[in-house]
N, C-alpha and C positions, 0 to 999 in steps of 0.2 A: 377755394382757399388752399386746397391740397397742392396744386402746382406752384402757387406763389410761395407757400410755406417751404416746399422743397428747394426752390430757388434761394429763399432767405437763409437757409441752412447751409448753403454752399459757402465754404470759407472765404472765397474771393468776394462774394456778395455781402456776407455777414459783416465784414470789416467796415462797410459803409452804411448799411441799413439798420443794424442793431435790432433785428427782429428774429433772432435765432430762438429755437425752442420748439415745443410741440405746436401742432397745427392751430391750436386754440390761441396762441400768441398772435399769429398772423391774422386769424379770423377776427379777433377783437380789433386789431388795427384797421382792417378793412371795414368792419361793421361801423366803427366810429366815424370813418370818413364818409361812408355811404349814407349815414343817417345824420350827418353833421350839417353845418351851415354852408357848405359848398366851398369853403376856403381851400380845401385840398381834395382832389378827386382821383381815386386810384384807376389806373388804366393798364391793360395788357395789350402790347403790340403784337401783331401777327405778320408773318411773311408767308405768302402762298398758303394761307389758311392754318399755318402752324404757329402756336404761341412762341414768341422769341424774346420778349422783353417786358419788364414791369417799370412803370414810371408813374409819376403823380403830377397832375396839373395843379399848380399852386396859385391861388388868387390873392396876390399880395394886397390888392386894393380892398379886400375884405378883412384884412388883418388889422387889429387895433394899433399895431406899431406903425402902420402907414398913415395914421391920422395925426 
């Protein structure tokens, strides 16, 4: 969570993700996804073994709005 938290506190990223604050903010967001219903899954992309992006796989078919 430390790396993702650092990314989320970058002003360019914070404008879109709204997860700024202490590492606990990001950790709780990730924990909720990892223990949730699979609707949204957090992912870290790597390039040549180095972390370079954060993204989420969103399963719209599992969202009640899709029904």
